[in-house]
N, C-alpha and C positions, 0 to 999 in steps of 0.2 A: 481633600482637606490636608493642610500642611501640618507639620509637627507641632507648631505653636497652637493651632486650633485644637488638635487632639489633646494636648496638655490642658488647655483651658477647659474644654468640655469634660475631661476626666476629673479635674478638680471640682467642677460644679456637680457632676454626677455623684461623686463620693460625698460631697457636702449634703446633697439632697437625701441620699440613702441614710447617712448618719442622723440627720434631723428626723426622718421618718421613724427610725429605730428609737431615737430619744423620746419622741412624743408617745410612741407605743409603750415604752418602758415606764413612763410616768403614771400609767394606769394602775400600777401595783407598787405597794410600799417597799417590797423587797428589792425591786429593781430601780426604784426612783432615783437613788443617788447616782448610780452608774449611768442611768439614762440622761440625767442632767449634764454629766460630763460629756457624753456623746453629743448632745445638742450644742454645748459650748464649743467643742472641737469643730462641729459642722459650721457654726457661725464664723469661726476663725478661718476655716478653709474658704468660705464664701467671700470674705473680705480679701483673703490672699489671692483668690482667682481674679477678682476685679482689679487689684493692684498689678497682678501679673499681666493682665490684658493691657492695662495702661502703660506699663513699661515697654511692652513689645510694640504697641501701636504708636507710642510716643505722644499720646493724647493728654498727658498730665504734665503741666508746667512745673517749673521749680518752685514757684510760689504756692502752687496747689499742694505739692508734697509737704511743705511746711505746715499748711492747714491740716492736712491728713494726719501728720505726726502729732501735732498739737491736740487735735480732737481725740485721737486714739489714746494718748497719754492721760488726758483729763478724764475720759470715759472709763479707762481701766482703773485709775485711782479711785474715782467715785464708786465704781462697782465693788471694788475690794473693801472700801470703807463701809459701804452699806451692808455688805454681806457679814461683816464682823460686828458692827455696833447695833444694828437694828434687831430688837427682840422679836420673838415669835408672835407676841401679841400685836405688834405693829405690821406684821406681814401683809394683811389685807390692804392697808394704806399704801405699802410699797408696790404691791401688785397693781393697784389702781394708778399709781404714779408712773409705773413702767408702761402700762397701757397708754397713758396719756403721752408719754415720750414717743412711743411707736406711732401714734396718730400724728403728732407734731412733725416727726421725721418725714412721713409720707406727704404731709401738707407742704413742707418746705421744698421737697423734691419737685412736687407738682408746680409750685409757684416759681421755682427756679427755671424750669423748662418753659413755663408759660411766658415768663418775662424775658428769658434769654434762650430762645429756641435753639435746639441742637442742630437743626438743619441750616442750610444757607439762607433760608427765608428769615425775614425779620418779623413776620406776623404769624399768629397762631392759625389764621384761616387758611394758610397754605399747608398745614399739617394734614396727615391722613385722618380719616374719620375716627379710627380706633384710638389714635393718639389724643385727639380732642376729647373723645368720650372718657378716656382714661384720666385725663387731667380733671375733668368735672367730677368723676367718682372719687378720685384721690383727694381733691380739695374738700368735697362735701363730707365724705366719711371721716377723713383725717381731722377736720375741724370739730365735728361732733364728738369724735373719740377723745380729742385733747381736752376740750372744755368739760365734757361729761365726766371724764376720769378725774379731773382736778376737783370738780364738785363732789364726786363720790369720795375722794380722799379726804376732803374737808369735812364731809358729814361723818365719815367713820372716825376721824380724829376729834370730832366734837367742835370744830371751828365754825361750822355752818348749821343753821337751823332752817326748817322749812317756813318761809314767810306765809302769812295768812292768805295772801293773794294766790299763792301756789297751792293752797289747800281747797280753793274754790273751783267751780266748774269754769270760771272765766279763763283759767290757765289753758284750757283746750283751745279757746279762740286765739290766744296769743301764739300757741304752738302751731296752729293751723295757718295763721298769718305768716309766721316765719317759714313754714314749709312752702307756701305759695311763693313767697319772696325768693327762696332758694331755687325753686323750680324756674321762675322767670329769669333769674340770674344765670342758671345753667343753660337755658335755651339761648339766651343772648350771647353767652360765652361760646356756645357751639356755632352760632350763626355768624357773628360779626367780629370775633377775635377777643381782645382783652377787656371789652367794655364791662361785662358782668362779673369779672374776676373777683374784685374786692367786695362787691355786694354778696357774692356767693360765700366768700370767706366769713364775712360778718354775720350774715343771716344764719348760716349753718352753725357757726360758733355759738351764737346766742340760743339757737334751737337745742344744742347739746346741753346748755345750762337749763333751759326751760323744761326739757324732758326729764333730766336727772334730779333736779332740785326737789320736786314734790315726792320723790320716792322715799319711803321710810326705811329705817334700819333693818327691819325684818326681811325686806326684799333685796338688801344690798349685795348679798352673795350672788344672787342671780344677775344683778346689774354688772358686777365685776366680771363675771364670765362672759356676759354679752359684749361688754366693752373690749374684752380680750379678742372676741371674734371680729369686732369692728376693726381693731388694729391690724388683724390679718388681712381683711378685705382691703383696707387702705394700702397696705404694703403691696398686695398683689396688683392693685391698680397702678401704684407707683412703678412697679416692674414693667407694666405695659408702656408707661410714659417714657422710661429711659431705655427700654428694650433689653431688660435683664431677665433672662429665663429663670435663673435661680431665685430671684426675688418674687417672681410670679408664683413659682411652685411653693416656696416657703410660706409666702403670704396665704396662699390657698389652703395649705395644710393647717396653719394656725387658725385661719378663719373657720374651717370645717370643725376642727377640734373644739374651738370655743363655742360653736353653735351646738355641738353634741352635748358638751358639758352644761350649757344653758338649759337644754331640754331635760337632762338628768336632774338638775337643780329644781326646775319647775315641777317635775314629777315628784321629787322628794318633799315639796311643800304643798302639793296638790294645788298648784297655781298655774294659770295660763300666762303666757308671755304678754298677751294683750292687757290682762288685768294688772300685771306688774308695771308696764310702761305707762298705762293711761289711768292708773289709780283704781285701787280696789280695797278689799277689806284689810289686807296686811300693810298697805302703804299709807292709807289715810286714817281710816277708822281705828286701826291698831295703834297708831301714834297718839291718838287723842282719847284712847280708851280710859275709863275711870277705874279699872281694876276688877270689874265684874262681881262685886260683893266683898264682904268681910270674911276673914278666917274665924271659925268658931270652935275648931277642935284641934288646935295645934298642940303637939306633944314634942317637947324638947328633951334632949338627953346629953350626957357628957361623953367625952372620948372613952372614959373607963367603961361605961355601959355598952358602948359600941364595940369595944374590944372583947368584952365578955360574950357578946352575941357572935362575933366573928370566930372566937375560939371554938364554939360549938358547931360551926357551920361545916358543911361538906362541899358546898358549891357557892361561889361568890361571883357576881358580875359587877364590873366597874363601868359607870356611865360618865365619861368625861365631857366637860362643857367649857365654855369660855372662861368661867371663873377659875378653872384649873390653870388655864394659860396665863391669866392675869397674875395669879399668885406664884407662877413659875414653880409649881409644886410637883411636876411630873417625876422628878428624881426621888423625892421623898415618897411619892406614891409607889414607885418601883421598889423601894426598900420595904414598904409595908407588904406588898404582894409577894415579894421573895420569902418573907417570913411565913406567910400563909401557905405558899407552895411547899416549903420545907415541912410544914405540918400536914402535908397531904391534902390540902384544901385546893380544889379545882378553881382556877381563876380565869375569867374571860373578860374582854372589853367590848362593850356594845357601842358601835360607831354609827351614829345617825348621819345621813348624807349632808345635812346642813348644820351639824353641830359646830360651834365656834363661829367664825365670821367669814369663812371662805371654804370652798371645797377642799377636802383633805387636810384641814387645819389640825384636827385631832390625830390623824395618822402620823403626820410629821412630828407633832409634839411628843407623842409616845415613842416613836422611833428614836428620837433624840435621847430618851431615857433607856434605850436598849430593851424595850418591851418586845418579846418574841412575836414575830409577824403572825404566827398561827393563832395567837390569842386574840387578835383583832378581828372581830366578826361584824359583818354588815347587818343592818336592821332586819332584812328578810330572813337571815340565818338565825339571829339571836332571839327574835320575838317568840318563837315557839318554845324556847328554853326557859323563859321566865317563870312559868308555873312550877317548874321543878327546881327552882333556885331558892336557897335558904336566905341569902342576904344580897341586897343590891346597894352599892354605894354610888350615890349621885353627886358628882363633884362639879358644881357650878352650872349644870345644865338646867334649863327651865322649860321653854316652850316645847322642846322635843320630847318631854316626858309628861306633858299635860293631858290627862284623860279627857278633857273637854273636847279634844279633837275627834273623839269617838262617841262621846256620850251626850254632847250638848249641841243640837242643831242650830241654836241661836248664837253660838260662839264663832268669832272670826276665824278660829283655828279649825273649825269643824271640817272634816275631810282630809286634813293634813296627816300623812302617815307619821306615827309617833312610836316611841319605844314603850312596850307594855310593861313597864316596871312595876305597876300597881299589882300585877298578878303574882309577884314574888311573896314569900312568907313575911319577910321583913325588909323595909326600905329605910335607909339612912340618907338624908339629904344634907350635905355640907354646904352651907351658905353663910355669908356675912350677916344677912338680915332677910327680911321678908319682901324685898324689892322684886318687882316683876321683871320678866325678860324683855326681849325686843317687842313682844306683842303688847305689853302694858296691861295685861289682864291677869286675873287671879289664876293660880295653879291649883286645881282641885286635888292634886296628889298630896299636897301638904296637909289637907284635912282628913285624909283617910286614916283609919285606926291602925293600919300596919306600917304607917310612916312616922318616923321620928326625925326632928330637925336637930342637927349638930351645928350650932352657930359659931362662926369665927372664920378667920382667914384660912383658906384651904391648906396652905403650907404649914401653918401653926397647928391646925387640928390634926393633920396627918402626922406631924412630928410628935404630938402628944399621944396619938393613937399608937405610933411605933413604940414609944416608951412603955405604954400600958401592955402591949402585946408581949414585949420582952419580959416584963415583970410577971406576966402570967406563965412564962416558960415556953412560949411558942418559938420555935426555931432552934431550941437547944438540942433537940433530938437529931438535928441535921448536922 
Protein backbone atom coordinates (compact mmCIF):
# COMPACT_ATOMS: atom_id res chain seq x y z
CA UNK A 1 0.00 0.00 0.00
CA UNK A 2 1.38 3.43 -0.94
CA UNK A 3 1.54 6.51 1.28
CA UNK A 4 -1.69 7.94 -0.13
CA UNK A 5 -3.56 4.75 0.70
CA UNK A 6 -2.15 4.69 4.22
CA UNK A 7 -3.26 8.28 4.81
CA UNK A 8 -6.73 7.61 3.43
CA UNK A 9 -7.31 4.50 5.55
CA UNK A 10 -5.84 6.22 8.62
CA UNK A 11 -8.34 9.07 8.29
CA UNK A 12 -11.19 6.58 7.87
CA UNK A 13 -10.05 4.51 10.86
CA UNK A 14 -9.81 7.55 13.14
CA UNK A 15 -13.27 8.68 11.99
CA UNK A 16 -14.79 5.27 12.74
CA UNK A 17 -13.17 5.11 16.19
CA UNK A 18 -14.34 8.62 17.09
CA UNK A 19 -17.87 7.81 15.91
CA UNK A 20 -17.93 4.65 18.03
CA UNK A 21 -16.74 6.61 21.08
CA UNK A 22 -19.34 9.28 20.34
CA UNK A 23 -22.22 6.81 20.20
CA UNK A 24 -20.99 5.14 23.40
CA UNK A 25 -20.73 8.47 25.19
CA UNK A 26 -24.30 9.43 24.28
CA UNK A 27 -25.57 6.71 26.64
CA UNK A 28 -24.80 8.90 29.67
CA UNK A 29 -25.87 12.47 30.37
CA UNK A 30 -22.50 13.41 31.86
CA UNK A 31 -20.58 12.49 28.70
CA UNK A 32 -23.24 13.28 26.07
CA UNK A 33 -22.06 16.78 25.19
CA UNK A 34 -18.45 15.73 24.62
CA UNK A 35 -19.63 12.60 22.79
CA UNK A 36 -21.63 14.74 20.38
CA UNK A 37 -18.49 16.76 19.61
CA UNK A 38 -16.53 13.58 18.94
CA UNK A 39 -19.21 12.35 16.54
CA UNK A 40 -19.18 15.72 14.73
CA UNK A 41 -15.38 15.52 14.36
CA UNK A 42 -15.76 11.96 13.06
CA UNK A 43 -18.17 13.09 10.36
CA UNK A 44 -15.85 15.94 9.39
CA UNK A 45 -12.94 13.51 9.05
CA UNK A 46 -15.08 11.13 6.99
CA UNK A 47 -15.91 13.88 4.51
CA UNK A 48 -12.28 14.99 4.54
CA UNK A 49 -11.15 11.46 3.70
CA UNK A 50 -13.48 11.24 0.72
CA UNK A 51 -12.35 14.62 -0.61
CA UNK A 52 -8.69 13.67 -0.08
CA UNK A 53 -9.21 10.51 -2.08
CA UNK A 54 -10.89 12.52 -4.83
CA UNK A 55 -8.00 14.98 -5.01
CA UNK A 56 -5.37 12.24 -5.21
CA UNK A 57 -7.19 10.15 -7.79
CA UNK A 58 -8.42 13.18 -9.71
CA UNK A 59 -11.92 11.78 -9.93
CA UNK A 60 -13.66 15.03 -8.95
CA UNK A 61 -14.15 17.56 -11.71
CA UNK A 62 -14.06 21.33 -11.31
CA UNK A 63 -17.84 21.59 -11.58
CA UNK A 64 -18.22 18.87 -8.94
CA UNK A 65 -16.06 20.86 -6.54
CA UNK A 66 -18.45 23.80 -6.93
CA UNK A 67 -21.42 21.61 -6.00
CA UNK A 68 -19.51 20.13 -3.04
CA UNK A 69 -18.60 23.58 -1.73
CA UNK A 70 -22.13 24.89 -2.24
CA UNK A 71 -23.74 21.91 -0.51
CA UNK A 72 -21.29 22.07 2.38
CA UNK A 73 -21.94 25.78 2.94
CA UNK A 74 -25.73 25.45 2.79
CA UNK A 75 -25.74 22.42 5.07
CA UNK A 76 -23.43 24.05 7.61
CA UNK A 77 -25.50 27.24 7.75
CA UNK A 78 -28.77 25.33 8.12
CA UNK A 79 -27.28 23.12 10.83
CA UNK A 80 -26.02 26.11 12.81
CA UNK A 81 -29.37 27.91 12.52
CA UNK A 82 -31.36 24.85 13.58
CA UNK A 83 -29.08 24.27 16.57
CA UNK A 84 -29.60 27.84 17.76
CA UNK A 85 -33.27 28.56 17.07
CA UNK A 86 -35.08 25.23 17.56
CA UNK A 87 -36.39 24.91 21.15
CA UNK A 88 -36.11 21.70 23.18
CA UNK A 89 -39.84 21.09 22.77
CA UNK A 90 -39.36 20.75 19.00
CA UNK A 91 -36.36 18.45 19.19
CA UNK A 92 -38.37 15.28 18.40
CA UNK A 93 -39.60 16.84 15.15
CA UNK A 94 -36.04 17.83 14.23
CA UNK A 95 -34.77 14.32 14.95
CA UNK A 96 -37.50 12.92 12.69
CA UNK A 97 -36.55 15.43 9.98
CA UNK A 98 -32.87 14.50 10.25
CA UNK A 99 -33.77 10.82 9.97
CA UNK A 100 -35.69 11.65 6.83
CA UNK A 101 -32.73 13.58 5.42
CA UNK A 102 -30.51 10.57 6.04
CA UNK A 103 -32.93 8.30 4.22
CA UNK A 104 -33.24 10.72 1.31
CA UNK A 105 -29.44 11.01 1.03
CA UNK A 106 -29.07 7.22 0.76
CA UNK A 107 -31.90 7.11 -1.77
CA UNK A 108 -30.30 9.80 -3.95
CA UNK A 109 -26.92 8.02 -3.86
CA UNK A 110 -28.53 4.74 -4.94
CA UNK A 111 -30.54 6.44 -7.69
CA UNK A 112 -27.44 8.23 -8.98
CA UNK A 113 -25.46 5.00 -9.25
CA UNK A 114 -28.41 3.16 -10.77
CA UNK A 115 -29.01 5.82 -13.42
CA UNK A 116 -25.36 6.72 -13.97
CA UNK A 117 -23.31 3.56 -13.25
CA UNK A 118 -19.84 4.03 -11.80
CA UNK A 119 -18.41 1.26 -13.98
CA UNK A 120 -17.77 1.41 -17.71
CA UNK A 121 -21.07 -0.35 -18.29
CA UNK A 122 -24.18 1.59 -19.13
CA UNK A 123 -26.55 -0.90 -17.56
CA UNK A 124 -27.19 -2.04 -14.01
CA UNK A 125 -27.37 -5.69 -15.08
CA UNK A 126 -23.60 -5.65 -15.61
CA UNK A 127 -23.06 -4.73 -11.98
CA UNK A 128 -21.93 -7.29 -9.45
CA UNK A 129 -24.71 -9.02 -7.52
CA UNK A 130 -23.78 -7.26 -4.25
CA UNK A 131 -23.99 -3.85 -5.92
CA UNK A 132 -27.42 -4.59 -7.38
CA UNK A 133 -28.74 -5.89 -4.07
CA UNK A 134 -27.30 -2.85 -2.29
CA UNK A 135 -29.11 -0.50 -4.68
CA UNK A 136 -32.38 -2.31 -3.98
CA UNK A 137 -31.93 -2.14 -0.20
CA UNK A 138 -30.81 1.48 -0.26
CA UNK A 139 -33.74 2.57 -2.44
CA UNK A 140 -36.30 0.56 -0.47
CA UNK A 141 -35.17 1.49 3.04
CA UNK A 142 -34.22 5.06 2.05
CA UNK A 143 -37.68 5.74 0.59
CA UNK A 144 -39.49 4.31 3.62
CA UNK A 145 -37.25 6.26 5.99
CA UNK A 146 -37.77 9.55 4.16
CA UNK A 147 -41.56 9.45 3.81
CA UNK A 148 -42.07 7.81 7.21
CA UNK A 149 -39.94 10.44 8.93
CA UNK A 150 -41.75 13.33 7.24
CA UNK A 151 -45.09 11.86 8.36
CA UNK A 152 -43.74 11.39 11.90
CA UNK A 153 -42.58 15.00 11.96
CA UNK A 154 -45.97 16.19 10.69
CA UNK A 155 -47.84 14.21 13.34
CA UNK A 156 -45.60 15.43 16.15
CA UNK A 157 -46.01 19.01 14.94
CA UNK A 158 -49.77 18.61 14.75
CA UNK A 159 -49.93 19.13 10.99
CA UNK A 160 -51.25 15.64 10.24
CA UNK A 161 -54.07 13.60 11.74
CA UNK A 162 -54.79 9.91 11.26
CA UNK A 163 -57.45 9.50 8.53
CA UNK A 164 -60.37 7.22 9.32
CA UNK A 165 -59.27 4.85 6.55
CA UNK A 166 -55.94 4.38 8.31
CA UNK A 167 -57.70 3.50 11.57
CA UNK A 168 -59.49 0.55 9.99
CA UNK A 169 -58.17 -2.92 9.23
CA UNK A 170 -58.35 -2.05 5.53
CA UNK A 171 -55.02 -0.27 5.94
CA UNK A 172 -53.30 -3.63 6.31
CA UNK A 173 -54.49 -4.65 2.83
CA UNK A 174 -53.11 -1.40 1.41
CA UNK A 175 -49.74 -1.89 3.09
CA UNK A 176 -49.55 -5.55 2.04
CA UNK A 177 -50.30 -4.54 -1.56
CA UNK A 178 -47.55 -1.91 -1.44
CA UNK A 179 -45.13 -4.44 0.02
CA UNK A 180 -45.88 -6.92 -2.77
CA UNK A 181 -45.49 -4.16 -5.34
CA UNK A 182 -42.10 -3.22 -3.85
CA UNK A 183 -41.02 -6.87 -3.88
CA UNK A 184 -41.96 -7.25 -7.55
CA UNK A 185 -40.12 -4.04 -8.40
CA UNK A 186 -37.04 -5.21 -6.48
CA UNK A 187 -36.97 -8.55 -8.30
CA UNK A 188 -37.39 -6.81 -11.64
CA UNK A 189 -34.61 -4.36 -10.79
CA UNK A 190 -32.29 -7.23 -9.88
CA UNK A 191 -33.21 -9.23 -12.97
CA UNK A 192 -33.37 -6.82 -15.85
CA UNK A 193 -31.81 -3.51 -14.90
CA UNK A 194 -33.60 -0.20 -14.44
CA UNK A 195 -37.12 -1.37 -15.28
CA UNK A 196 -38.42 -1.60 -11.71
CA UNK A 197 -36.43 1.29 -10.27
CA UNK A 198 -39.12 3.97 -10.17
CA UNK A 199 -41.82 1.49 -9.19
CA UNK A 200 -39.67 0.55 -6.20
CA UNK A 201 -39.16 4.21 -5.26
CA UNK A 202 -42.88 5.02 -5.46
CA UNK A 203 -44.16 1.83 -3.80
CA UNK A 204 -41.72 1.95 -0.89
CA UNK A 205 -42.27 5.69 -0.44
CA UNK A 206 -46.04 5.26 -0.16
CA UNK A 207 -45.48 2.25 2.10
CA UNK A 208 -43.52 4.50 4.49
CA UNK A 209 -46.54 6.81 4.66
CA UNK A 210 -48.97 3.90 5.04
CA UNK A 211 -47.05 2.33 7.91
CA UNK A 212 -46.37 5.55 9.85
CA UNK A 213 -49.64 7.45 9.41
CA UNK A 214 -51.83 5.16 11.59
CA UNK A 215 -49.41 5.23 14.52
CA UNK A 216 -50.57 7.39 17.41
CA UNK A 217 -48.67 9.93 19.46
CA UNK A 218 -48.08 7.54 22.37
CA UNK A 219 -45.97 5.29 20.15
CA UNK A 220 -44.14 8.07 18.30
CA UNK A 221 -40.94 7.91 20.43
CA UNK A 222 -40.56 4.27 19.36
CA UNK A 223 -41.16 5.17 15.73
CA UNK A 224 -38.51 7.91 15.84
CA UNK A 225 -35.86 5.54 17.20
CA UNK A 226 -36.85 2.88 14.65
CA UNK A 227 -36.59 5.36 11.78
CA UNK A 228 -33.18 6.33 13.10
CA UNK A 229 -32.18 2.67 12.75
CA UNK A 230 -33.62 2.62 9.21
CA UNK A 231 -31.51 5.62 8.23
CA UNK A 232 -28.41 3.75 9.39
CA UNK A 233 -29.34 0.65 7.39
CA UNK A 234 -29.95 2.79 4.30
CA UNK A 235 -26.58 4.50 4.75
CA UNK A 236 -24.78 1.15 5.10
CA UNK A 237 -26.45 -0.10 1.91
CA UNK A 238 -25.42 3.12 0.15
CA UNK A 239 -21.86 2.42 1.31
CA UNK A 240 -21.92 -0.88 -0.56
CA UNK A 241 -23.31 0.92 -3.61
CA UNK A 242 -20.42 3.40 -3.84
CA UNK A 243 -17.78 1.17 -2.28
CA UNK A 244 -17.24 3.33 0.82
CA UNK A 245 -16.04 1.30 3.80
CA UNK A 246 -16.51 4.15 6.26
CA UNK A 247 -20.11 4.67 5.17
CA UNK A 248 -20.78 0.96 5.63
CA UNK A 249 -19.31 0.94 9.14
CA UNK A 250 -20.94 4.20 10.23
CA UNK A 251 -24.33 3.16 8.84
CA UNK A 252 -24.10 -0.24 10.55
CA UNK A 253 -23.30 1.39 13.91
CA UNK A 254 -26.17 3.86 13.63
CA UNK A 255 -28.54 1.10 12.54
CA UNK A 256 -27.55 -1.15 15.45
CA UNK A 257 -27.72 1.69 17.99
CA UNK A 258 -31.18 2.71 16.73
CA UNK A 259 -32.43 -0.86 16.94
CA UNK A 260 -31.15 -1.26 20.50
CA UNK A 261 -32.80 2.03 21.48
CA UNK A 262 -36.06 0.87 19.89
CA UNK A 263 -35.93 -2.29 22.01
CA UNK A 264 -35.32 -0.24 25.14
CA UNK A 265 -38.26 2.05 24.28
CA UNK A 266 -40.59 -0.91 23.65
CA UNK A 267 -39.60 -2.43 26.99
CA UNK A 268 -40.20 0.91 28.70
CA UNK A 269 -43.76 0.99 27.32
CA UNK A 270 -44.39 -2.75 27.65
CA UNK A 271 -45.05 -2.85 23.94
CA UNK A 272 -43.94 -5.13 21.16
CA UNK A 273 -42.56 -3.64 17.98
CA UNK A 274 -45.16 -5.57 15.98
CA UNK A 275 -48.02 -3.98 17.94
CA UNK A 276 -46.51 -0.53 17.40
CA UNK A 277 -46.12 -0.95 13.64
CA UNK A 278 -49.34 -2.83 12.91
CA UNK A 279 -51.68 -1.19 15.36
CA UNK A 280 -52.42 -1.94 18.96
CA UNK A 281 -53.80 -0.46 22.11
CA UNK A 282 -51.52 2.53 22.24
CA UNK A 283 -51.70 3.47 18.58
CA UNK A 284 -55.37 3.22 17.74
CA UNK A 285 -57.58 2.64 20.75
CA UNK A 286 -55.62 5.14 22.83
CA UNK A 287 -56.04 7.84 20.20
CA UNK A 288 -59.79 7.32 20.28
CA UNK A 289 -60.17 6.68 24.01
CA UNK A 290 -62.97 8.61 25.76
CA UNK A 291 -61.17 9.26 28.99
CA UNK A 292 -62.01 6.15 31.01
CA UNK A 293 -64.51 7.86 33.36
CA UNK A 294 -64.97 11.10 35.26
CA UNK A 295 -62.88 12.51 38.09
CA UNK A 296 -64.80 12.50 41.39
CA UNK A 297 -62.27 13.31 44.10
CA UNK A 298 -60.07 16.10 42.77
CA UNK A 299 -58.28 18.21 45.38
CA UNK A 300 -56.67 21.45 44.27
CA UNK A 301 -54.33 23.70 46.20
CA UNK A 302 -52.34 26.89 45.83
CA UNK A 303 -48.57 27.35 45.49
CA UNK A 304 -48.61 28.66 49.08
CA UNK A 305 -50.00 25.37 50.43
CA UNK A 306 -47.49 23.46 48.32
CA UNK A 307 -44.64 25.57 49.72
CA UNK A 308 -45.74 24.88 53.31
CA UNK A 309 -45.65 21.14 52.68
CA UNK A 310 -42.26 21.33 50.99
CA UNK A 311 -40.86 23.32 53.91
CA UNK A 312 -41.61 20.44 56.29
CA UNK A 313 -40.29 17.73 53.95
CA UNK A 314 -37.04 15.84 54.29
CA UNK A 315 -37.08 14.14 50.92
CA UNK A 316 -38.54 15.41 47.62
CA UNK A 317 -38.68 13.72 44.21
CA UNK A 318 -39.30 15.69 41.02
CA UNK A 319 -41.04 13.91 38.10
CA UNK A 320 -40.50 15.96 34.91
CA UNK A 321 -42.72 15.56 31.85
CA UNK A 322 -43.48 17.17 28.53
CA UNK A 323 -45.40 19.99 30.22
CA UNK A 324 -42.16 21.14 31.84
CA UNK A 325 -40.51 21.28 28.41
CA UNK A 326 -43.43 23.18 26.87
CA UNK A 327 -43.34 25.80 29.64
CA UNK A 328 -39.52 26.05 29.42
CA UNK A 329 -39.58 25.95 33.21
CA UNK A 330 -36.44 23.90 33.85
CA UNK A 331 -34.39 26.89 35.03
CA UNK A 332 -37.10 28.05 37.45
CA UNK A 333 -37.37 24.48 38.73
CA UNK A 334 -33.64 24.46 39.38
CA UNK A 335 -33.95 27.65 41.45
CA UNK A 336 -36.68 25.99 43.54
CA UNK A 337 -34.64 22.85 44.14
CA UNK A 338 -31.56 24.89 45.08
CA UNK A 339 -33.57 26.52 47.89
CA UNK A 340 -34.73 23.11 49.07
CA UNK A 341 -31.17 21.75 49.03
CA UNK A 342 -29.90 24.73 51.05
CA UNK A 343 -32.57 23.83 53.61
CA UNK A 344 -31.08 20.30 53.81
CA UNK A 345 -33.95 18.74 51.88
CA UNK A 346 -32.84 15.80 49.73
CA UNK A 347 -33.90 16.26 46.07
CA UNK A 348 -33.95 13.63 43.32
CA UNK A 349 -35.38 13.49 39.80
CA UNK A 350 -37.32 10.46 38.57
CA UNK A 351 -36.65 9.89 34.86
CA UNK A 352 -39.02 7.57 33.00
CA UNK A 353 -37.53 6.14 29.78
CA UNK A 354 -40.39 7.50 27.65
CA UNK A 355 -41.03 10.77 29.49
CA UNK A 356 -41.36 13.66 27.06
CA UNK A 357 -41.51 12.94 23.36
CA UNK A 358 -38.24 11.21 22.65
CA UNK A 359 -35.60 9.13 24.46
CA UNK A 360 -33.45 11.25 26.77
CA UNK A 361 -35.68 14.31 26.38
CA UNK A 362 -35.88 15.01 30.12
CA UNK A 363 -32.19 14.30 30.70
CA UNK A 364 -31.15 16.92 28.16
CA UNK A 365 -33.74 19.40 29.43
CA UNK A 366 -32.51 19.15 33.03
CA UNK A 367 -28.84 19.13 32.03
CA UNK A 368 -29.53 22.45 30.31
CA UNK A 369 -30.50 23.84 33.73
CA UNK A 370 -27.31 22.47 35.37
CA UNK A 371 -29.10 19.83 37.42
CA UNK A 372 -26.42 17.55 38.97
CA UNK A 373 -26.13 14.29 37.06
CA UNK A 374 -26.19 12.20 40.23
CA UNK A 375 -29.69 13.50 41.05
CA UNK A 376 -31.13 12.03 37.84
CA UNK A 377 -32.36 8.53 38.65
CA UNK A 378 -33.87 5.98 36.28
CA UNK A 379 -37.21 4.32 36.96
CA UNK A 380 -35.78 1.03 38.27
CA UNK A 381 -33.62 2.91 40.80
CA UNK A 382 -36.16 5.50 41.98
CA UNK A 383 -39.32 3.36 42.28
CA UNK A 384 -38.29 1.66 45.56
CA UNK A 385 -37.64 5.11 47.06
CA UNK A 386 -41.17 6.54 46.69
CA UNK A 387 -42.62 4.97 49.90
CA UNK A 388 -39.96 6.81 51.92
CA UNK A 389 -40.53 10.13 50.12
CA UNK A 390 -42.36 13.03 51.74
CA UNK A 391 -43.33 15.02 48.63
CA UNK A 392 -43.42 14.28 44.90
CA UNK A 393 -43.73 17.14 42.40
CA UNK A 394 -45.16 15.93 39.08
CA UNK A 395 -44.47 18.53 36.39
CA UNK A 396 -46.42 17.89 33.20
CA UNK A 397 -46.06 14.09 33.29
CA UNK A 398 -49.22 12.04 32.82
CA UNK A 399 -49.26 8.50 31.44
CA UNK A 400 -45.91 7.59 33.04
CA UNK A 401 -47.41 8.15 36.54
CA UNK A 402 -50.83 6.58 35.93
CA UNK A 403 -51.59 3.79 38.46
CA UNK A 404 -53.92 2.16 35.90
CA UNK A 405 -50.82 0.58 34.40
CA UNK A 406 -50.60 -1.64 37.49
CA UNK A 407 -54.13 -1.74 38.87
CA UNK A 408 -56.54 -1.94 35.93
CA UNK A 409 -56.25 -4.95 33.56
CA UNK A 410 -58.82 -3.35 31.23
CA UNK A 411 -56.72 -0.21 30.75
CA UNK A 412 -54.73 0.23 27.51
CA UNK A 413 -51.80 1.18 29.75
CA UNK A 414 -51.91 -2.04 31.76
CA UNK A 415 -48.49 -3.65 31.98
CA UNK A 416 -46.58 -0.50 31.04
CA UNK A 417 -43.82 0.22 33.60
CA UNK A 418 -44.66 3.47 35.40
CA UNK A 419 -43.30 5.57 38.25
CA UNK A 420 -44.90 4.61 41.58
CA UNK A 421 -45.48 8.20 42.71
CA UNK A 422 -48.78 7.28 44.42
CA UNK A 423 -46.78 5.54 47.16
CA UNK A 424 -45.31 8.82 48.41
CA UNK A 425 -46.86 10.61 51.39
CA UNK A 426 -47.92 13.66 49.36
CA UNK A 427 -48.11 14.22 45.60
CA UNK A 428 -48.48 17.62 43.92
CA UNK A 429 -49.36 17.56 40.21
CA UNK A 430 -48.69 20.80 38.38
CA UNK A 431 -50.84 20.98 35.23
CA UNK A 432 -52.69 23.60 33.24
CA UNK A 433 -55.91 21.60 33.38
CA UNK A 434 -57.37 18.11 33.51
CA UNK A 435 -56.49 17.17 29.95
CA UNK A 436 -55.27 13.63 29.32
CA UNK A 437 -51.82 12.64 28.14
CA UNK A 438 -50.97 10.87 24.88
CA UNK A 439 -53.10 7.91 25.95
CA UNK A 440 -56.27 9.99 26.06
CA UNK A 441 -57.45 8.22 29.22
CA UNK A 442 -58.16 9.22 32.80
CA UNK A 443 -55.26 9.32 35.24
CA UNK A 444 -56.31 7.62 38.49
CA UNK A 445 -53.48 9.37 40.33
CA UNK A 446 -55.43 12.63 40.28
CA UNK A 447 -58.28 11.06 42.28
CA UNK A 448 -56.14 9.68 45.10
CA UNK A 449 -56.47 11.28 48.57
CA UNK A 450 -52.74 12.02 48.83
CA UNK A 451 -52.72 13.91 45.51
CA UNK A 452 -53.33 17.63 45.10
CA UNK A 453 -53.55 19.49 41.80
CA UNK A 454 -51.78 22.83 41.38
CA UNK A 455 -53.33 24.30 38.25
CA UNK A 456 -51.41 26.66 36.00
CA UNK A 457 -48.50 27.00 33.62
CA UNK A 458 -45.50 25.16 35.07
CA UNK A 459 -43.18 28.17 34.83
CA UNK A 460 -45.64 30.51 36.54
CA UNK A 461 -46.53 28.02 39.27
CA UNK A 462 -42.88 27.30 39.99
CA UNK A 463 -42.17 31.05 40.03
CA UNK A 464 -44.96 31.56 42.58
CA UNK A 465 -43.67 28.59 44.55
CA UNK A 466 -40.19 30.12 44.59
CA UNK A 467 -41.58 33.37 46.01
CA UNK A 468 -43.54 31.52 48.71
CA UNK A 469 -40.52 29.46 49.74
CA UNK A 470 -38.40 32.60 50.09
CA UNK A 471 -41.12 34.26 52.21
CA UNK A 472 -41.08 31.21 54.47
CA UNK A 473 -37.37 31.79 55.01
CA UNK A 474 -36.16 28.70 53.16
CA UNK A 475 -32.66 29.22 51.84
CA UNK A 476 -31.72 32.08 54.21
CA UNK A 477 -29.68 29.78 56.37
CA UNK A 478 -27.51 29.01 53.33
